[in-house]
C-alpha positions in Angstrom: 142.8 57.8 11.4 145.9 56.1 9.9 144.9 54.9 6.4 146.2 51.4 7.2 143.8 51.2 10.2 140.6 51.6 8.1 137.8 49.6 9.8 137.0 46.7 7.6 135.0 43.5 7.4 134.9 40.6 4.8 131.5 39.2 4.1 131.8 35.6 3.1 129.7 32.4 2.9 130.1 28.6 2.9 129.1 28.5 -0.8 127.6 30.5 -3.7 123.8 31.3 -3.3 123.8 31.9 0.5 123.1 35.5 0.1 126.5 37.3 0.2 125.5 40.0 -2.3 122.2 40.6 -0.5 123.8 41.0 2.9 126.9 42.8 1.7 125.0 45.3 -0.4 122.4 45.8 2.5 125.1 46.5 5.0 126.9 49.0 2.7 123.6 50.8 2.1 122.6 50.8 5.8 125.9 52.1 7.0 126.0 54.7 4.3 122.5 55.9 5.2 123.7 56.1 8.8 126.2 58.8 7.7 129.3 56.7 7.3 131.5 56.9 4.2 131.6 53.3 3.1 134.2 51.9 0.7 132.9 48.9 -1.2 135.0 46.0 -2.5 134.5 42.6 -4.2 136.8 39.6 -4.2 137.4 38.1 -7.7 136.9 39.4 -11.2 133.1 40.0 -11.1 132.1 43.3 -12.6 128.3 43.1 -11.8 128.2 43.1 -7.9 130.4 46.2 -7.7 127.7 48.1 -9.6 125.3 47.4 -6.8 128.0 48.3 -4.2 128.6 51.6 -5.9 124.8 52.3 -5.9 124.7 51.6 -2.2 127.7 53.7 -1.2 128.1 56.5 -3.8 131.8 55.3 -4.3 133.3 53.1 -7.0 133.0 49.4 -6.5 136.5 48.0 -6.6 137.7 44.5 -7.2 140.4 42.7 -5.2 141.7 39.7 -7.2 144.9 38.0 -6.0 145.1 36.0 -9.2 144.8 38.9 -11.6 146.8 41.4 -9.7 149.0 39.3 -7.5 148.8 38.9 -3.7 151.3 41.8 -3.0 149.0 44.3 -4.7 145.8 43.4 -2.7 146.4 45.6 0.4 147.9 48.5 -1.6 144.8 48.5 -4.0 142.5 48.2 -1.0 144.1 51.2 0.8 143.9 53.2 -2.5 140.2 52.4 -3.0 139.3 52.9 0.7 141.2 56.2 1.3 139.0 58.5 3.3 136.4 55.9 4.2 135.0 55.3 7.7 134.4 51.7 6.9 135.3 49.3 4.2 133.2 46.2 3.4 134.6 43.5 1.2 132.1 41.0 -0.4 133.6 37.6 -1.0 133.4 35.2 -3.9 132.0 31.6 -4.0 132.6 29.7 -0.7 135.1 31.2 1.8 137.9 28.9 0.9 137.2 28.4 -2.9 140.1 29.9 -4.9 141.5 29.7 -8.4 141.1 26.1 -9.7 144.1 23.9 -8.8 146.0 26.8 -7.0 145.1 26.2 -3.4 143.8 29.3 -1.6 145.0 31.8 -4.2 142.3 34.4 -4.9 139.8 32.9 -2.4 137.9 35.1 0.0 140.0 33.6 2.8 143.2 34.5 1.1 142.1 38.1 0.6 140.9 38.3 4.2 144.3 37.2 5.5 146.1 39.7 3.2 143.8 42.5 4.5 144.1 41.2 8.1 140.3 41.6 8.2 137.7 39.7 10.3 135.3 37.5 8.4 131.5 37.6 8.9 130.0 34.4 7.5 126.6 34.5 5.8 124.8 31.1 6.3 121.8 29.9 4.4 119.8 28.6 7.4 116.7 27.7 5.3 117.1 23.9 5.7 118.8 23.5 9.0 118.7 24.2 12.7 121.4 22.7 15.1 123.5 21.7 12.1 124.3 25.3 11.6 126.7 25.3 14.6 128.6 22.3 13.2 128.9 24.1 9.8 130.2 27.2 11.4 132.6 25.3 13.7 134.1 23.7 10.7 134.7 26.9 8.9 136.0 28.6 11.9 138.6 25.9 12.7 139.7 25.1 9.1 142.4 27.8 8.8 143.5 29.3 12.1 144.9 32.4 10.2 141.4 33.3 9.1 139.5 35.1 11.8 135.9 34.0 11.5 134.4 36.6 13.9 130.6 36.4 13.4 127.7 34.9 11.6 124.7 36.4 9.9 121.9 33.8 9.5 120.0 34.3 6.2 116.7 32.9 5.0 115.4 32.3 8.5 111.8 30.9 8.3 110.2 32.1 11.6 110.7 33.3 15.2 110.9 29.7 16.3 113.5 28.8 13.6 115.6 31.7 14.7 115.4 30.7 18.3 116.6 27.2 17.5 119.4 28.6 15.3 120.6 30.9 18.1 120.5 28.2 20.7 122.7 26.0 18.5 125.1 28.9 17.9 125.6 29.6 21.6 127.9 26.6 21.9 130.0 27.5 18.8 131.9 30.3 20.2 131.0 32.5 17.2 128.5 35.3 17.8 125.4 35.7 15.7 125.5 39.4 14.5 122.2 39.2 12.5 119.2 37.1 11.3 117.4 37.9 8.1 114.0 36.4 7.2 113.2 34.8 3.9 112.0 37.6 1.7 111.9 38.0 -2.1 110.9 41.6 -2.2 114.4 42.9 -2.6 115.4 40.4 -5.2 117.9 41.2 -8.0 117.1 39.5 -11.2 119.6 37.3 -12.9 120.3 36.0 -16.4 123.0 34.0 -18.2 126.0 35.6 -16.7 124.7 36.5 -13.2 122.9 39.5 -11.8 121.4 42.0 -14.3 123.7 45.1 -14.1 122.6 48.2 -12.3 122.9 50.3 -15.5 120.2 48.2 -17.1 117.6 48.6 -14.3 118.8 51.6 -12.3 115.3 52.7 -10.9 114.4 49.3 -9.9 118.0 48.7 -8.5 117.7 51.9 -6.4 114.5 50.5 -4.8 116.1 47.0 -4.3 119.1 48.5 -2.5 116.8 50.6 -0.3 114.8 47.5 0.7 118.0 45.6 1.4 119.2 48.4 3.7 115.9 48.3 5.6 116.1 44.5 6.0 119.6 44.7 7.3 118.8 47.5 9.7 116.0 45.4 11.1 117.8 42.1 11.2 121.5 42.9 11.9 123.4 44.4 14.9 125.0 47.3 13.1 126.7 48.5 16.2 128.4 45.1 16.9 129.5 44.8 13.2 131.0 48.3 13.3 132.7 47.6 16.6 134.1 44.4 15.1 135.4 46.2 12.0 137.2 48.6 14.3 139.3 45.9 15.9 141.6 45.4 12.8 145.4 45.9 13.0 147.2 48.5 10.9 148.2 47.4 7.4 151.9 48.2 6.8 151.5 48.7 3.0 151.5 52.0 1.2 148.4 52.8 -0.9 148.6 51.9 -4.6 149.4 55.1 -6.6 148.7 54.9 -10.4 151.2 57.6 -11.2 153.9 55.8 -9.3 153.2 52.6 -11.2 154.1 54.1 -14.6 157.7 54.1 -15.7 159.0 57.6 -16.7 158.9 56.8 -20.4 155.4 55.5 -20.4 152.3 57.6 -21.3 152.2 61.1 -22.8 154.1 64.2 -22.0 152.3 66.5 -19.7 151.7 69.0 -22.4 150.1 66.6 -24.9 147.0 65.2 -23.1 145.6 62.9 -25.8 141.9 62.3 -25.5 140.9 58.7 -25.0 137.2 57.8 -25.4 135.9 55.0 -23.0 132.7 53.1 -23.8 130.1 52.9 -21.1 126.3 52.8 -20.7 124.1 49.8 -20.3 125.8 47.8 -23.0 129.4 48.2 -21.7 129.3 48.0 -17.9 132.4 45.9 -17.3 135.4 48.0 -16.3 137.8 48.3 -13.4 138.0 51.8 -11.8 141.7 51.6 -11.8 141.9 51.6 -15.7 140.6 55.1 -16.1 142.8 56.2 -13.2 145.9 54.7 -15.0 144.9 56.3 -18.2 144.7 59.7 -16.5 148.0 59.1 -14.6 149.7 58.3 -17.9 148.6 61.7 -19.3 145.3 61.1 -21.1 142.1 62.9 -20.9 139.5 60.3 -20.3 136.1 60.9 -22.1 133.2 58.5 -21.4 130.5 58.0 -24.0 127.5 55.7 -24.4 127.4 53.7 -27.7 123.6 53.2 -27.2 123.0 57.0 -27.2 125.9 59.0 -28.7 126.2 59.1 -32.5 129.8 60.3 -32.5 132.9 59.7 -30.5 133.9 62.5 -28.1 135.3 65.3 -30.3 139.1 65.0 -30.8 139.3 61.3 -29.7 142.8 59.9 -30.3 142.2 56.5 -28.8 139.4 54.2 -27.8 138.7 51.7 -25.0 135.8 49.4 -25.2 135.4 47.1 -22.2 133.1 44.2 -21.4 129.4 44.0 -21.0 126.3 42.6 -22.6 126.2 43.8 -26.3 124.2 40.7 -27.1 121.2 42.2 -25.1 121.6 45.4 -27.2 122.7 44.2 -30.6 119.7 45.8 -32.4 120.2 49.2 -30.8 124.0 49.1 -31.2 123.5 48.1 -34.9 120.9 50.9 -35.4 123.5 53.5 -34.3 125.1 53.5 -37.7 126.8 56.9 -37.3 128.8 55.7 -34.3 129.6 52.4 -35.9 131.1 54.4 -38.8 133.0 56.8 -36.4 134.6 53.8 -34.6 135.6 52.1 -37.9 137.1 55.4 -39.1 139.1 55.8 -35.9 140.4 52.2 -36.2 141.3 52.7 -39.9 143.3 55.8 -39.0 145.7 53.7 -36.9 144.7 55.2 -33.5 145.0 52.7 -30.6 141.8 50.8 -29.9 141.6 48.4 -26.9 138.6 46.1 -26.9 137.8 43.3 -24.4 135.0 40.8 -24.8 132.0 42.9 -25.5 134.2 45.4 -27.2 135.6 42.6 -29.3 132.1 41.6 -30.4 131.2 45.3 -31.2 134.2 45.5 -33.5 133.2 42.4 -35.4 131.3 42.3 -38.7 128.1 41.2 -37.0 126.6 39.9 -33.8 123.7 37.5 -34.0 123.2 38.7 -37.6 123.1 42.4 -36.7 125.8 44.6 -38.3 128.4 45.9 -36.0 131.5 48.1 -36.6 133.1 45.9 -39.2 136.7 46.6 -37.9 137.5 42.8 -37.5 137.0 40.1 -40.2 134.9 37.9 -37.9 131.2 37.1 -37.0 129.9 36.7 -33.5 126.9 34.9 -32.1 125.3 33.8 -28.8 125.6 30.1 -27.7 124.4 27.9 -24.8 128.1 27.2 -23.8 129.6 29.2 -21.0 133.4 29.9 -21.4 134.7 30.8 -17.9 138.0 30.8 -16.1 141.3 32.3 -15.3 144.0 32.5 -18.1 147.6 33.2 -18.5 148.8 34.8 -21.7 151.7 36.4 -23.5 151.7 39.2 -26.2 153.1 37.6 -29.3 154.1 40.8 -31.1 154.4 44.5 -30.4 151.1 46.2 -30.5 149.3 49.5 -29.3 148.6 47.8 -25.9 151.4 45.5 -25.0 155.1 45.0 -26.0 156.0 41.6 -27.4 156.6 39.1 -24.5 154.4 41.0 -22.0 152.9 38.4 -19.8 149.5 38.9 -18.1 146.8 37.0 -16.2 143.3 37.5 -17.3 139.7 36.1 -17.1 137.3 34.9 -19.7 133.5 35.0 -19.1 131.1 34.8 -22.1 128.5 32.7 -23.9 129.4 34.0 -27.3 131.7 32.6 -30.0 133.6 34.5 -32.6 134.4 33.0 -36.0 137.3 33.0 -36.5 138.6 33.3 -32.9 141.9 34.7 -33.9 143.3 36.9 -36.6 146.5 36.5 -38.6 148.2 38.4 -35.8 146.5 37.2 -32.6 146.2 39.5 -29.5 147.5 36.8 -27.0 149.0 33.5 -26.9 147.4 31.6 -24.0 149.7 29.6 -22.0 147.6 28.3 -19.1 145.4 26.3 -18.6 145.4 25.5 -22.3 147.6 26.6 -25.1 146.0 28.5 -28.1 146.0 31.9 -29.7 143.2 34.3 -29.3 142.0 37.7 -30.4 143.2 40.2 -33.1 145.9 42.8 -33.6 145.5 44.9 -36.7 147.0 48.4 -37.0 146.3 50.1 -33.7 143.5 47.6 -32.8 144.0 45.1 -29.9 140.8 43.1 -29.4 140.4 40.0 -27.3 138.0 38.0 -25.1 140.4 38.3 -22.2 139.7 40.7 -19.4 142.9 42.0 -17.9 143.3 44.1 -14.8 145.7 46.8 -15.8 146.8 47.5 -12.2 148.8 44.3 -12.5 150.5 45.5 -15.7 150.3 49.3 -15.7 152.6 49.4 -18.9 149.4 48.6 -20.9 147.8 52.0 -20.0 151.1 53.8 -20.5 151.6 52.3 -23.9 148.0 53.0 -25.1 148.3 56.7 -24.0 151.7 57.1 -25.7 150.3 55.6 -28.9 147.3 57.9 -28.7 149.6 61.0 -28.3 151.0 60.1 -31.7 147.7 59.7 -33.4 145.6 62.3 -35.2 142.2 63.2 -33.7 139.4 61.0 -34.8 137.8 61.9 -38.2 134.1 62.9 -37.9 132.2 60.3 -39.8 129.1 62.6 -40.0 130.9 65.1 -42.1 
């Protein structure tokens, strides 16, 4: 099969809360259990849903965000992630036509579906309607003629009679019903302040939930019709994204150097895009995962450190109790080695989080609040640092309920330019720490610069000695 012709579907909904994640994850698991190699994707910047997708398919869950990465990179990133798959399923974000605020269709599910030339299956919450479902679907199907709304899955159906009424109404819509799922809370995925609880925090329960979702989808959906629909796609003319080709010749380390870069993971640091590790490796690094909740030292020989996002506020006592690792992180930062920290990583490098001692690398205190900070941002690097050259422009995303005091150091990490103007984050020595989540595929020089800096650094001192 030509890579550009990978069978694919986009799973969308009229609004948030209709059951996209339930249906998309169930479909991924059901097709994977049927023996297909399924490539999972998620529209938007969300890190949590891809964890469930990965559990369902055994492949990395990958994000497709036209705001963060640019529309021209969506198809190449999709083809890179879906290489070798029999089927690709893309879970949408919010409502089908909801995009970046004030920017039209940019980064909406509809936008990504058009970029992928993929048919859309609309998941409709039918719990409080019967004939009206046909009017709703007609509106969505006719709103943008470039979006191919090719099927509907009715979710939260109350009874046999309810399903009968819904199907009768849909007969006149011209859009086929490809599934009907009953109201059922058995396979629920718990939520808290930033969305679903990540897989890494409830793995055994998540495995059971995904298995139950697969069983429900097999029972209620026409898998053969869905697969046949996915196979009707045209070929994408784009070449797959190649991390090595994205790096300029001068970026990264020489092939003989192979600096070791430690990458935080585990339950407290679950937010990371798969392409980041791929770019680090393409730039010449050896990537070494570690878990700050369990490991008392950085991987031996670490010459750089990446700490992504997650939920350190849920694990502040345990992170604080791991004093040997906190000391090792502080020692690496003090040595001048490059340290890239985003959001949760920023909090971990602070003096304290909710009163619990953290690594003490940054002169700031962090705490939880009730206020949600959420949205896309545009930013520029104000000075040369281990991650970005001065003047480097990026698009990022903020998503947190914590505050840091002060919110910026004497040398800020970024100057935000849209939608508000302010400085944010910290640059000190080799440390670059910020609330901003950035997708490095949009600016591969970030990975190359980090690896080149690591290659010039001495291996991490062992704080246990």
